[in-house]
PASEGU-227936 format. One record per residue (C-alpha): residue number from 1; residue in three letters; x, y, z. Coordinates in steps of 0.2 Angstrom, whole numbers, m for minus. Each point is the difference from the previous one (the first is absolute). Layout:
! PASEGU-227936
<i=NUM, aa=ala, xx=X, yy=Y, zz=Z>
...
! end
This chain:
! PASEGU-227936
<i=1, aa=unk, xx=m133, yy=m75, zz=m117>
<i=2, aa=unk, xx=3, yy=5, zz=18>
<i=3, aa=unk, xx=4, yy=17, zz=7>
<i=4, aa=unk, xx=20, yy=3, zz=1>
<i=5, aa=unk, xx=7, yy=2, zz=17>
<i=6, aa=unk, xx=3, yy=16, zz=6>
<i=7, aa=unk, xx=15, yy=3, zz=12>
<i=8, aa=unk, xx=m6, yy=6, zz=18>
<i=9, aa=unk, xx=15, yy=12, zz=3>
<i=10, aa=unk, xx=m4, yy=11, zz=m15>
<i=11, aa=unk, xx=m16, yy=m8, zz=m8>
<i=12, aa=unk, xx=11, yy=m3, zz=m17>
<i=13, aa=unk, xx=m8, yy=m14, zz=m13>
<i=14, aa=unk, xx=15, yy=m4, zz=m8>
<i=15, aa=unk, xx=5, yy=m12, zz=17>
<i=16, aa=unk, xx=6, yy=m20, zz=m6>
<i=17, aa=unk, xx=1, yy=m16, zz=7>
<i=18, aa=unk, xx=16, yy=m9, zz=6>
<i=19, aa=unk, xx=m2, yy=m13, zz=6>
<i=20, aa=unk, xx=m9, yy=1, zz=16>
<i=21, aa=unk, xx=1, yy=20, zz=1>
<i=22, aa=unk, xx=m8, yy=15, zz=m11>
<i=23, aa=unk, xx=11, yy=12, zz=m3>
<i=24, aa=unk, xx=m1, yy=17, zz=m6>
<i=25, aa=unk, xx=16, yy=7, zz=m11>
<i=26, aa=unk, xx=m7, yy=18, zz=5>
<i=27, aa=unk, xx=3, yy=0, zz=19>
<i=28, aa=unk, xx=8, yy=m17, zz=0>
<i=29, aa=unk, xx=m12, yy=m4, zz=14>
<i=30, aa=unk, xx=m4, yy=m20, zz=4>
<i=31, aa=unk, xx=m12, yy=m9, zz=5>
<i=32, aa=unk, xx=m8, yy=m17, zz=2>
<i=33, aa=unk, xx=m19, yy=0, zz=m8>
<i=34, aa=unk, xx=m8, yy=m11, zz=12>
<i=35, aa=unk, xx=8, yy=6, zz=16>
<i=36, aa=unk, xx=m11, yy=10, zz=12>
<i=37, aa=unk, xx=m3, yy=21, zz=0>
<i=38, aa=unk, xx=15, yy=1, zz=14>
<i=39, aa=unk, xx=13, yy=m9, zz=m11>
<i=40, aa=unk, xx=m2, yy=8, zz=m14>
<i=41, aa=unk, xx=0, yy=19, zz=5>
<i=42, aa=unk, xx=17, yy=8, zz=m3>
<i=43, aa=unk, xx=13, yy=3, zz=14>
<i=44, aa=unk, xx=m3, yy=16, zz=11>
<i=45, aa=unk, xx=10, yy=13, zz=m8>
<i=46, aa=unk, xx=13, yy=7, zz=11>
<i=47, aa=unk, xx=18, yy=0, zz=2>
<i=48, aa=unk, xx=9, yy=m17, zz=0>
<i=49, aa=unk, xx=17, yy=m6, zz=1>
<i=50, aa=unk, xx=11, yy=m12, zz=m9>
<i=51, aa=unk, xx=m9, yy=m15, zz=8>
<i=52, aa=unk, xx=m17, yy=6, zz=m1>
<i=53, aa=unk, xx=m3, yy=6, zz=18>
<i=54, aa=unk, xx=m10, yy=18, zz=1>
<i=55, aa=unk, xx=9, yy=12, zz=8>
<i=56, aa=unk, xx=m6, yy=17, zz=8>
<i=57, aa=unk, xx=6, yy=16, zz=8>
<i=58, aa=unk, xx=15, yy=m4, zz=13>
<i=59, aa=unk, xx=3, yy=m16, zz=m3>
<i=60, aa=unk, xx=19, yy=m5, zz=m1>
<i=61, aa=unk, xx=7, yy=m8, zz=m16>
<i=62, aa=unk, xx=15, yy=m9, zz=m4>
<i=63, aa=unk, xx=8, yy=5, zz=m18>
<i=64, aa=unk, xx=4, yy=m17, zz=m8>
<i=65, aa=unk, xx=13, yy=6, zz=m12>
<i=66, aa=unk, xx=16, yy=15, zz=m3>
<i=67, aa=unk, xx=m11, yy=13, zz=m7>
<i=68, aa=unk, xx=10, yy=13, zz=m8>
<i=69, aa=unk, xx=m3, yy=19, zz=5>
<i=70, aa=unk, xx=m7, yy=9, zz=m16>
<i=71, aa=unk, xx=11, yy=18, zz=m2>
<i=72, aa=unk, xx=12, yy=m7, zz=12>
<i=73, aa=unk, xx=16, yy=m15, zz=3>
<i=74, aa=unk, xx=m7, yy=m4, zz=16>
<i=75, aa=unk, xx=m10, yy=m18, zz=1>
<i=76, aa=unk, xx=m13, yy=m8, zz=12>
<i=77, aa=unk, xx=6, yy=m16, zz=4>
<i=78, aa=unk, xx=m12, yy=m15, zz=1>
<i=79, aa=unk, xx=m6, yy=m6, zz=19>
<i=80, aa=unk, xx=m1, yy=18, zz=2>
<i=81, aa=unk, xx=m14, yy=3, zz=14>
<i=82, aa=unk, xx=m11, yy=16, zz=m3>
<i=83, aa=unk, xx=m13, yy=4, zz=11>
<i=84, aa=unk, xx=m17, yy=12, zz=2>
<i=85, aa=unk, xx=m2, yy=0, zz=m19>
<i=86, aa=unk, xx=m12, yy=10, zz=m8>
<i=87, aa=unk, xx=m11, yy=m7, zz=m14>
<i=88, aa=unk, xx=m4, yy=14, zz=m15>
<i=89, aa=unk, xx=m8, yy=m1, zz=m17>
<i=90, aa=unk, xx=13, yy=0, zz=m13>
<i=91, aa=unk, xx=m1, yy=m4, zz=m19>
<i=92, aa=unk, xx=18, yy=m4, zz=m3>
<i=93, aa=unk, xx=0, yy=m14, zz=15>
<i=94, aa=unk, xx=8, yy=8, zz=13>
<i=95, aa=unk, xx=m14, yy=m2, zz=12>
<i=96, aa=unk, xx=9, yy=0, zz=17>
<i=97, aa=unk, xx=5, yy=15, zz=9>
<i=98, aa=unk, xx=15, yy=m2, zz=13>
<i=99, aa=unk, xx=15, yy=6, zz=7>
<i=100, aa=unk, xx=17, yy=m9, zz=1>
<i=101, aa=unk, xx=13, yy=2, zz=12>
<i=102, aa=unk, xx=15, yy=5, zz=m9>
<i=103, aa=unk, xx=m10, yy=5, zz=m16>
<i=104, aa=unk, xx=m14, yy=9, zz=4>
<i=105, aa=unk, xx=m18, yy=2, zz=m8>
<i=106, aa=unk, xx=m3, yy=m9, zz=m16>
<i=107, aa=unk, xx=m12, yy=m11, zz=m8>
<i=108, aa=unk, xx=m1, yy=m20, zz=m2>
<i=109, aa=unk, xx=m9, yy=m12, zz=m9>
<i=110, aa=unk, xx=m10, yy=m11, zz=7>
<i=111, aa=unk, xx=6, yy=m15, zz=m11>
<i=112, aa=unk, xx=17, yy=2, zz=9>
<i=113, aa=unk, xx=m5, yy=m2, zz=18>
<i=114, aa=unk, xx=m7, yy=m12, zz=12>
<i=115, aa=unk, xx=m10, yy=1, zz=15>
<i=116, aa=unk, xx=8, yy=1, zz=18>
! end
């Protein structure tokens, strides 16, 4: 019997084949067994917007949908442009620190913004 395929991302031995791709149930990484090494490497870690574009400090982003501000009755409207964001490591998913006109300093999740 052949040696089981290991996940290139987390080295798990529980990977399984799904048609042309291999899938790791532990880290949800998918890769092609016949592809080159560059295609098998996981995407560069970093903060990405809702469309997969990499974000960096100082970027401008646009809020994609209305977001309620926790602890307040105000709302950040969809289409609001936020300038000069700062990226931060956050365990709760709020990985963008910013200042929004009329609301003040707050944290946003990158899944609700797109790069401007």
